[in-house]
N, C-alpha and C positions, 0 to 999 in steps of 0.2 A: 802556849800557856794553857795549863790545865784548868786553873782558876785564879780568879781575882776578888778577894772579899775585903770590903771596906766598911768599916762602922764609922762610927761618930767621933771625933775628936773630945775626948773628955766625958763621953758617954758611950763606951764601946759595946758592940753587939756580943752578948755573953750565951752560954748554954746551947752553943752550936754543936751539934753531933751528926757527922756524916758516917754512913755504915754502907759497907758492900759496894765500892765504887772503882771502878777501872778505867782510867783514861788513856786513850791510845796517843801517844805523841808523835809528831811529824818526826821524820830523821834530821831535819834543822832546827829543830824546836830549842828555845832558851835552855839555858842550863838550870835556871831556877824556875820551875814550871807553876809554882804556887807564889802569889802575893798577896800577903795578909796584913793588913792595918787596922789597929783599934777593933780586933776581935779575940775571942777565947773560946774553948770548947775542946771537944774531944773527936777522935776518928776511930774507926774500927773496920780493918781490912780495906784501906783506901791506898790505890797506887796510881801515879807515883807519890811517894811520901810526901805528905802536906808540909806546910809550914810549921815551925816552933809553936805558935800560938795553938795549933791543933794536934798536941800529941797523940799517939797510939793508945788505945785503952783495951784493957781485956774484956770487959763486960759490954753487953748490948746497949744499944741507945735507948732512953727511956721514953719512947714515942707515946704519945696520948692515946687512949683507948677510947675516949669519947669521939662522936662523929660530929661533922659539921653540918650545919642546916642544907648547905648545898648538897650533900651527900644523899639527902632524902627526898630530892625534887624528882618528881615524876614528868616525864616528858609525853605530851600529847601528840598524835599524829594528825596532822590536817592536810586535806587536798582540796585542791580545785582546778577544775577543767575549764579551760577557755576555748571557745570557739571561734574561728576568724573566718569572715565572709570576704 
């Protein structure tokens, strides 16, 4: 199975956009590689072909240009030397 996307019954996940994805399937993989329930959106350049709820679109995904706070976190290097006697 390539993907299993499940939204919430009565309150589906919407606005999904999957772009530039190729999933290699096993030789004995299921004939239906995608399972989608209560979701909607679009895909661009996705293989194998996704479920009908995620049709192919010609334009690119409108990914947000703003950054998340976690992207600005600076890591500090700490060191500790232990001596065993």
